[in-house]
C-alpha positions as CSV (number, residue, x, y, z in Angstrom):
1,M,-72.5,-4.2,-76.5
2,I,-75.5,-6.1,-75.2
3,N,-74.8,-9.6,-73.7
4,Y,-76.9,-11.7,-76.0
5,K,-76.0,-14.9,-74.2
6,E,-77.8,-13.6,-71.1
7,K,-80.8,-12.5,-73.2
8,V,-81.1,-15.9,-74.9
9,E,-80.9,-17.6,-71.5
10,Q,-83.8,-15.5,-70.2
11,H,-86.0,-16.4,-73.1
12,K,-84.9,-20.0,-73.9
13,E,-88.1,-21.7,-72.8
14,Q,-90.1,-19.4,-75.0
15,F,-87.8,-19.9,-78.0
16,I,-88.0,-23.7,-77.7
17,N,-91.7,-23.8,-77.2
18,E,-92.3,-21.5,-80.3
19,L,-90.0,-23.7,-82.4
20,F,-92.0,-26.8,-81.2
21,E,-95.2,-25.1,-82.5
22,L,-93.7,-24.7,-86.0
23,L,-92.2,-28.3,-86.0
24,R,-95.7,-29.7,-85.3
25,I,-96.8,-28.5,-88.7
26,P,-96.1,-31.3,-91.3
27,S,-95.1,-29.0,-94.1
28,V,-94.0,-31.7,-96.6
29,S,-93.7,-29.9,-100.0
30,A,-93.1,-33.1,-102.0
31,D,-96.5,-34.7,-101.1
32,P,-99.7,-32.9,-102.3
33,L,-101.6,-34.5,-99.3
34,Y,-99.8,-32.0,-97.1
35,K,-100.7,-28.9,-99.1
36,S,-102.9,-27.3,-96.4
37,D,-100.1,-27.9,-93.8
38,V,-97.5,-26.3,-96.0
39,L,-99.7,-23.2,-96.4
40,K,-100.3,-23.3,-92.6
41,A,-96.5,-23.2,-92.0
42,A,-96.3,-20.1,-94.3
43,E,-98.9,-18.4,-92.3
44,S,-97.1,-19.3,-89.1
45,I,-93.9,-17.7,-90.3
46,K,-95.7,-14.6,-91.3
47,N,-97.2,-14.3,-87.8
48,S,-93.8,-14.9,-86.3
49,L,-92.2,-12.1,-88.3
50,I,-94.9,-9.7,-87.4
51,K,-94.6,-10.6,-83.7
52,A,-90.8,-10.1,-83.9
53,G,-91.2,-6.6,-85.3
54,A,-91.0,-6.8,-89.0
55,N,-93.2,-4.7,-91.2
56,Q,-94.4,-5.1,-94.8
57,V,-94.8,-8.8,-94.0
58,E,-96.6,-10.6,-96.8
59,I,-97.3,-14.0,-98.2
60,C,-96.2,-13.8,-101.9
61,Q,-97.9,-16.2,-104.2
62,T,-95.9,-18.2,-106.8
63,L,-96.9,-21.0,-109.2
64,G,-96.2,-23.4,-106.3
65,Y,-96.0,-22.8,-102.6
66,P,-95.7,-19.1,-101.4
67,I,-92.7,-17.2,-100.2
68,V,-93.0,-15.3,-97.0
69,Y,-91.4,-11.8,-97.1
70,G,-90.9,-9.3,-94.4
71,E,-88.5,-6.4,-93.7
72,K,-87.4,-3.9,-91.2
73,I,-85.7,-0.8,-92.6
74,V,-84.2,1.2,-89.8
75,D,-82.1,3.6,-91.9
76,V,-81.6,3.5,-95.7
77,S,-78.0,4.6,-95.2
78,L,-77.3,1.4,-93.2
79,P,-76.3,-1.9,-94.9
80,T,-79.1,-4.3,-95.7
81,V,-79.0,-8.1,-95.1
82,L,-81.3,-10.5,-96.9
83,V,-82.0,-13.6,-94.8
84,Y,-83.0,-16.7,-96.7
85,G,-84.5,-19.9,-95.3
86,H,-87.2,-22.4,-96.0
87,Y,-90.3,-23.7,-94.1
88,D,-90.9,-26.9,-96.1
89,V,-89.5,-30.2,-94.9
90,Q,-88.6,-33.6,-96.3
91,P,-91.2,-36.5,-96.1
92,P,-90.9,-38.3,-92.8
93,D,-90.8,-41.8,-94.3
94,P,-90.0,-44.5,-93.3
95,L,-92.2,-43.8,-90.3
96,D,-91.4,-47.0,-88.4
97,L,-87.8,-46.0,-88.0
98,W,-88.6,-43.0,-85.9
99,T,-88.2,-43.4,-82.1
100,S,-90.9,-40.8,-81.6
101,P,-93.4,-39.4,-84.1
102,A,-91.8,-37.1,-86.8
103,F,-94.2,-34.2,-86.2
104,E,-94.4,-34.5,-82.4
105,P,-91.2,-32.8,-81.3
106,V,-89.5,-34.1,-78.1
107,I,-86.3,-33.4,-76.3
108,R,-83.8,-36.3,-75.7
109,D,-80.2,-36.0,-74.7
110,N,-80.5,-32.2,-75.1
111,K,-81.6,-32.5,-78.7
112,I,-84.9,-31.6,-80.4
113,Y,-86.2,-34.6,-82.4
114,A,-88.6,-33.8,-85.2
115,R,-88.7,-33.6,-89.0
116,G,-87.4,-30.1,-89.9
117,A,-85.7,-29.6,-86.5
118,A,-82.3,-28.9,-88.2
119,D,-83.4,-28.7,-91.9
120,D,-84.4,-25.9,-91.9
121,K,-87.0,-24.8,-89.4
122,G,-84.8,-24.7,-86.4
123,Q,-82.0,-22.9,-88.3
124,M,-84.3,-20.5,-90.1
125,F,-86.3,-19.8,-86.9
126,M,-83.0,-18.7,-85.1
127,H,-82.9,-15.7,-87.4
128,I,-86.4,-14.6,-86.5
129,K,-85.7,-15.0,-82.8
130,A,-82.4,-13.1,-83.0
131,F,-84.2,-10.4,-84.9
132,E,-86.9,-10.3,-82.2
133,L,-84.2,-9.9,-79.5
134,M,-82.5,-7.1,-81.3
135,M,-85.8,-5.3,-81.8
136,K,-86.7,-5.7,-78.1
137,E,-83.4,-4.1,-77.1
138,N,-83.7,-1.4,-79.8
139,N,-80.4,-2.6,-81.1
140,L,-80.8,-3.3,-84.8
141,P,-77.6,-2.1,-86.5
142,C,-78.7,-3.1,-90.1
143,N,-81.7,-3.3,-92.3
144,I,-83.1,-6.8,-92.5
145,K,-85.2,-8.5,-95.2
146,F,-86.5,-12.0,-94.8
147,M,-87.4,-14.3,-97.7
148,I,-88.6,-17.7,-96.4
149,E,-89.7,-20.1,-99.1
150,G,-91.7,-23.4,-99.2
151,E,-90.2,-25.4,-102.0
152,E,-86.5,-25.8,-101.2
153,E,-86.9,-29.5,-100.6
154,V,-88.4,-30.0,-104.1
155,G,-85.9,-27.8,-106.0
156,S,-87.1,-24.2,-105.6
157,S,-88.4,-24.2,-109.1
158,N,-90.3,-20.9,-108.7
159,L,-87.7,-19.0,-106.8
160,D,-85.6,-17.8,-109.7
161,Q,-88.7,-16.1,-111.2
162,F,-89.5,-14.5,-107.9
163,L,-86.0,-13.1,-107.7
164,K,-86.2,-11.7,-111.2
165,T,-89.6,-10.1,-110.6
166,N,-88.7,-8.6,-107.2
167,K,-85.2,-7.3,-107.7
168,E,-86.0,-4.0,-106.2
169,K,-87.8,-5.4,-103.2
170,L,-84.9,-7.8,-102.5
171,K,-82.2,-5.2,-103.0
172,A,-79.5,-5.8,-100.3
173,D,-75.8,-5.9,-99.6
174,C,-75.5,-9.6,-98.9
175,V,-77.5,-12.8,-98.2
176,L,-77.3,-14.6,-94.8
177,V,-78.3,-18.3,-94.7
178,S,-78.3,-20.9,-92.0
179,D,-79.0,-24.2,-93.7
180,T,-75.6,-25.8,-93.3
181,S,-73.5,-27.5,-90.6
182,M,-70.5,-26.9,-88.5
183,I,-67.6,-29.3,-88.0
184,G,-68.5,-29.6,-84.3
185,N,-69.8,-27.7,-81.2
186,E,-66.2,-27.3,-80.1
187,T,-65.0,-26.6,-83.7
188,P,-67.1,-23.8,-85.3
189,S,-66.9,-23.5,-89.0
190,I,-68.4,-21.5,-91.9
191,T,-69.3,-23.1,-95.2
192,T,-67.4,-21.6,-98.1
193,G,-68.5,-24.1,-100.8
194,L,-71.5,-26.1,-101.8
195,R,-71.9,-28.9,-104.4
196,G,-74.4,-28.6,-107.2
197,L,-77.0,-31.2,-108.1
198,S,-78.4,-33.2,-111.0
199,Y,-81.4,-35.4,-110.1
200,V,-83.0,-37.8,-112.4
201,E,-85.5,-40.7,-112.4
202,V,-85.0,-43.7,-114.7
203,E,-87.6,-46.2,-115.9
204,V,-86.7,-49.5,-117.6
205,T,-89.5,-51.3,-119.4
206,G,-89.4,-54.9,-120.6
207,P,-92.5,-56.9,-121.5
208,N,-95.8,-55.2,-121.8
209,R,-97.1,-56.8,-118.5
210,D,-95.8,-58.6,-115.5
211,L,-95.1,-62.2,-116.4
212,H,-94.9,-65.6,-114.6
213,S,-91.2,-66.0,-113.8
214,G,-91.4,-69.8,-114.2
215,V,-93.0,-69.6,-117.7
216,Y,-90.9,-66.7,-119.0
217,G,-87.9,-66.5,-116.8
218,G,-84.6,-67.0,-118.6
219,A,-86.2,-66.1,-122.0
220,V,-87.3,-62.5,-121.4
221,A,-85.3,-59.7,-119.9
222,N,-86.1,-58.8,-116.3
223,P,-86.1,-55.0,-116.1
224,I,-84.9,-55.1,-112.4
225,N,-81.9,-57.3,-113.3
226,V,-81.1,-55.0,-116.3
227,L,-81.5,-51.8,-114.2
228,C,-79.1,-53.2,-111.5
229,D,-76.5,-54.1,-114.2
230,M,-76.8,-50.6,-115.8
231,I,-76.5,-48.8,-112.4
232,A,-73.5,-51.0,-111.4
233,S,-71.7,-50.1,-114.6
234,L,-71.9,-46.3,-113.8
235,Q,-68.9,-46.5,-111.6
236,D,-65.6,-48.4,-112.0
237,E,-63.4,-50.4,-109.6
238,D,-61.8,-47.1,-108.4
239,N,-65.3,-45.6,-107.7
240,K,-64.9,-43.1,-110.5
241,I,-68.0,-42.3,-112.5
242,N,-68.1,-44.0,-115.9
243,I,-70.1,-41.4,-117.9
244,P,-68.1,-39.9,-120.8
245,G,-67.4,-36.2,-120.3
246,F,-68.5,-36.3,-116.7
247,Y,-65.2,-34.9,-115.3
248,D,-64.4,-32.6,-118.2
249,D,-65.2,-29.4,-116.3
250,V,-64.1,-30.5,-112.8
251,I,-61.6,-28.1,-111.3
252,E,-58.8,-29.9,-109.5
253,L,-57.8,-28.2,-106.3
254,S,-54.1,-27.3,-105.7
255,T,-51.9,-29.1,-103.2
256,E,-52.1,-26.0,-101.0
257,E,-55.9,-26.0,-101.0
258,R,-56.1,-29.7,-100.2
259,T,-53.7,-29.2,-97.3
260,L,-56.0,-26.6,-95.9
261,I,-58.9,-29.0,-96.1
262,A,-56.9,-31.6,-94.3
263,K,-56.4,-29.3,-91.3
264,A,-60.1,-29.6,-90.3
265,P,-60.5,-32.1,-87.4
266,F,-61.7,-35.5,-88.6
267,D,-61.7,-38.8,-86.7
268,L,-62.2,-41.6,-89.2
269,N,-62.8,-44.3,-86.5
270,A,-65.5,-42.1,-84.8
271,Y,-67.0,-41.5,-88.3
272,K,-67.3,-45.2,-88.9
273,A,-68.6,-45.9,-85.4
274,A,-71.3,-43.3,-85.7
275,L,-72.6,-44.9,-88.9
276,D,-72.1,-48.4,-87.7
277,I,-70.0,-49.4,-90.8
278,N,-66.8,-51.5,-90.9
279,D,-65.1,-49.4,-93.6
280,I,-65.5,-46.5,-95.9
281,Q,-65.8,-46.5,-99.7
282,G,-65.2,-43.8,-102.3
283,E,-63.1,-42.5,-105.1
284,N,-59.4,-43.6,-104.8
285,S,-56.7,-41.0,-104.0
286,Y,-59.1,-38.7,-102.0
287,S,-59.8,-38.5,-98.3
288,T,-63.2,-38.9,-96.8
289,V,-63.5,-35.2,-96.2
290,E,-62.5,-34.5,-99.8
291,R,-64.9,-37.1,-101.2
292,T,-67.8,-35.4,-99.4
293,S,-66.9,-31.9,-100.4
294,I,-64.7,-31.3,-103.4
295,R,-65.5,-34.3,-105.6
296,P,-68.6,-35.1,-107.6
297,T,-70.6,-38.2,-106.8
298,L,-73.4,-40.5,-108.2
299,D,-75.8,-42.2,-105.8
300,V,-79.0,-44.2,-106.2
301,N,-81.5,-42.7,-103.9
302,G,-84.3,-45.2,-104.4
303,I,-84.9,-48.3,-106.5
304,W,-88.1,-50.3,-107.0
305,G,-90.1,-52.7,-109.2
306,G,-91.9,-56.0,-109.2
307,Y,-93.5,-57.5,-106.1
308,T,-92.5,-56.1,-102.7
309,G,-95.4,-57.2,-100.5
310,E,-95.7,-59.9,-97.9
311,G,-94.9,-63.5,-98.9
312,A,-93.9,-64.6,-102.3
313,K,-95.1,-63.8,-105.8
314,T,-93.1,-65.3,-108.6
315,V,-93.3,-62.4,-111.0
316,L,-91.1,-61.2,-113.8
317,P,-91.9,-57.4,-113.7
318,S,-92.7,-55.2,-116.6
319,K,-91.0,-52.2,-115.2
320,A,-88.2,-51.1,-112.8
321,Y,-87.4,-47.7,-111.6
322,A,-84.6,-45.8,-109.8
323,K,-84.0,-42.2,-108.6
324,I,-80.4,-41.1,-109.0
325,S,-78.6,-38.0,-107.8
326,M,-75.3,-36.6,-108.9
327,R,-73.5,-34.0,-106.6
328,L,-71.5,-31.6,-108.7
329,V,-68.5,-29.4,-108.0
330,P,-67.5,-25.9,-109.2
331,N,-67.6,-25.5,-113.0
332,Q,-69.9,-28.5,-113.6
333,H,-73.2,-27.4,-115.2
334,P,-76.3,-29.4,-113.9
335,E,-78.1,-29.4,-117.3
336,K,-75.0,-30.5,-119.1
337,I,-74.4,-33.3,-116.6
338,T,-78.1,-34.4,-116.8
339,E,-77.8,-34.6,-120.6
340,L,-74.5,-36.6,-120.4
341,F,-76.2,-39.0,-118.0
342,K,-79.3,-39.4,-120.2
343,K,-77.2,-40.0,-123.4
344,H,-75.0,-42.5,-121.6
345,F,-77.7,-44.4,-119.8
346,E,-79.7,-44.8,-123.0
347,S,-76.6,-46.0,-124.9
348,I,-75.9,-48.8,-122.4
349,A,-79.4,-50.2,-122.4
350,P,-79.7,-53.7,-124.0
351,K,-82.1,-54.0,-126.9
352,S,-84.3,-56.2,-124.7
353,V,-85.6,-53.2,-122.8
354,K,-86.7,-49.6,-123.3
355,V,-85.3,-46.8,-121.1
356,K,-86.7,-43.5,-120.1
357,V,-84.8,-40.8,-118.2
358,T,-86.8,-38.0,-116.6
359,P,-84.8,-35.0,-115.2
360,H,-86.0,-33.6,-111.9
361,H,-84.5,-30.6,-110.2
362,G,-80.9,-29.5,-110.2
363,G,-78.6,-26.7,-109.0
364,F,-75.3,-25.1,-109.6
365,P,-72.3,-25.5,-107.2
366,A,-71.1,-22.4,-105.4
367,V,-68.0,-21.1,-103.7
368,T,-68.0,-18.0,-101.5
369,P,-64.9,-15.8,-100.8
370,I,-63.4,-15.6,-97.3
371,D,-62.2,-12.0,-97.8
372,S,-65.6,-10.4,-98.0
373,D,-67.1,-8.2,-95.3
374,E,-70.0,-10.7,-94.8
375,Y,-67.6,-13.6,-94.3
376,K,-65.4,-11.6,-91.9
377,A,-68.5,-10.5,-89.9
378,A,-69.7,-14.1,-89.6
379,S,-66.2,-15.3,-88.6
380,M,-65.9,-12.6,-86.0
381,A,-69.3,-13.4,-84.6
382,M,-68.5,-17.1,-84.3
383,E,-65.3,-16.3,-82.5
384,Q,-67.1,-13.9,-80.1
385,T,-69.6,-16.6,-79.0
386,F,-67.6,-19.8,-79.3
387,G,-64.3,-18.3,-78.1
388,I,-62.2,-19.7,-81.0
389,P,-61.9,-18.8,-84.7
390,A,-64.2,-20.5,-87.2
391,I,-62.7,-22.8,-89.8
392,P,-63.7,-22.2,-93.4
393,S,-65.0,-25.5,-94.8
394,R,-66.7,-26.9,-97.9
395,S,-70.0,-28.8,-97.7
396,G,-71.2,-31.8,-99.6
397,G,-74.8,-30.6,-99.7
398,S,-76.5,-28.4,-102.2
399,I,-78.4,-25.1,-101.9
400,P,-79.1,-24.2,-105.5
401,I,-80.4,-20.7,-104.6
402,V,-76.9,-19.5,-103.6
403,A,-75.9,-19.5,-107.3
404,S,-79.2,-17.7,-108.2
405,F,-78.6,-15.0,-105.6
406,E,-75.3,-14.1,-107.3
407,K,-76.5,-14.5,-110.9
408,I,-79.9,-12.7,-110.5
409,L,-79.4,-10.3,-107.6
410,G,-75.6,-9.9,-107.8
411,L,-75.3,-10.8,-104.1
412,K,-72.8,-13.0,-102.3
413,T,-74.0,-15.3,-99.6
414,V,-72.5,-16.2,-96.2
415,L,-73.4,-19.7,-95.0
416,M,-73.4,-19.5,-91.2
417,G,-75.0,-22.8,-90.2
418,F,-75.2,-24.2,-86.7
419,G,-76.2,-27.8,-87.5
420,L,-74.0,-30.9,-87.3
421,D,-73.5,-33.6,-89.9
422,S,-74.8,-36.0,-87.3
423,D,-78.3,-34.3,-87.2
424,A,-79.8,-37.0,-89.4
425,I,-81.4,-34.5,-91.8
426,H,-83.6,-36.2,-94.4
427,S,-83.5,-39.4,-92.3
428,P,-85.6,-40.8,-89.4
429,N,-84.9,-39.2,-86.0
430,E,-83.7,-35.9,-87.4
431,H,-82.6,-33.8,-84.5
432,Y,-81.1,-30.4,-83.6
433,G,-79.1,-29.7,-80.5
434,I,-80.6,-27.2,-78.0
435,F,-77.1,-25.9,-77.7
436,N,-76.9,-25.3,-81.4
437,Y,-80.3,-23.6,-81.6
438,L,-79.7,-21.2,-78.7
439,K,-76.0,-20.6,-79.8
440,G,-77.3,-19.5,-83.2
441,I,-79.7,-17.0,-81.7
442,E,-76.9,-15.7,-79.6
443,T,-74.4,-15.4,-82.4
444,I,-76.6,-13.9,-85.2
445,P,-76.9,-10.4,-83.6
446,Y,-73.1,-10.2,-83.5
447,F,-73.0,-10.8,-87.2
448,Y,-75.1,-7.7,-87.8
449,H,-73.1,-5.5,-85.5
450,N,-69.8,-6.7,-87.1
451,Y,-71.2,-6.3,-90.6
452,A,-72.4,-2.8,-89.9
453,Q,-69.0,-1.8,-88.6
454,L,-67.1,-3.3,-91.5
455,K,-69.4,-1.7,-94.1
456,N,-69.1,1.7,-92.5
457,A,-65.3,1.5,-91.9
């Protein structure tokens, strides 16, 4: 077996510099102002796949941003792995909280700081570089197909149709994704569960225009005050969600399953110190790890209205807005939860205001088995490069496409991520450890070799 640790060490400067080139492209899918940059990133991924040795590389158009597809079929009798990732990134705001510019990658403390460094350019690019190494060594034990999209950060609304239209092109034995995290660099883990998502925007309207708060205050409902009261009522004193029917489909884990979760290393004091908080908060009777993995949540992601500029303006606003996300657990249906939220939110609005609820994107939760060949191959690969067995763990995040892979393509997904929860994804100063980036490139080839052996056993 080729020593991939040595090969990665030989090419590490090249691998880091090439990732920097990709990170410099501000491929923000949520903002139309970045459209040309998103398309530039797609072109960059296409060129990287060609350089690595893929053939039939193409940029596939969708109703939104394109999907980059490439493949290398070495032998139709060998198993085929479909690699999924995304080249779009979250907006960099707030810009003033970045220590260095979001799209000018730098290395500090052996970490790469840039928007997209961990989510998902760095993790996705590991697969292209690992593939490139295997091709250079003429040591590709499986067929590989790449599907890299540009709309993951805005809900992947065009991906399901692409899967349905291209079932034959995407035919494979499993899906391999690196868009998740590990417990720690000394504690490798593989994600076996993801939460789903229901994301909505709410609008509360009071008077037909902004009013003078001295003339009208106390007589006319203030939409911001009303919105805050409505949001506060969505959770009770035990931090349970107060939406009728919200928990109806939630599957309670057994004592044995919760005991397994509790075995994962977790230092509560270190957790609080890293976030600079004095205490934690969450649903009663559940641990912090459980609250962020096996329990549903409701969070306000943004709230605005009225005057927010410099100085004072005594205004009673006409409108107030909020963006709200609900993380879902297995058996909860995102469309059902969205409808339950809408019905409840409208029902608790006082007559003094009008309420509008606009659904955005959502996604199904997913659980992956740990007895499959793909999971075993990933677990073995982690142990080969980290020196200790990987721990199965559930993630609090959402990757809606995982459920679609199973529903549309009939494929199970293995979530072999190399990020850390401390990587500040979606936040200022997002970063990705150089150790993690290079360790991923080193580990991925072993996954393919293990998978080929297991499938042919």
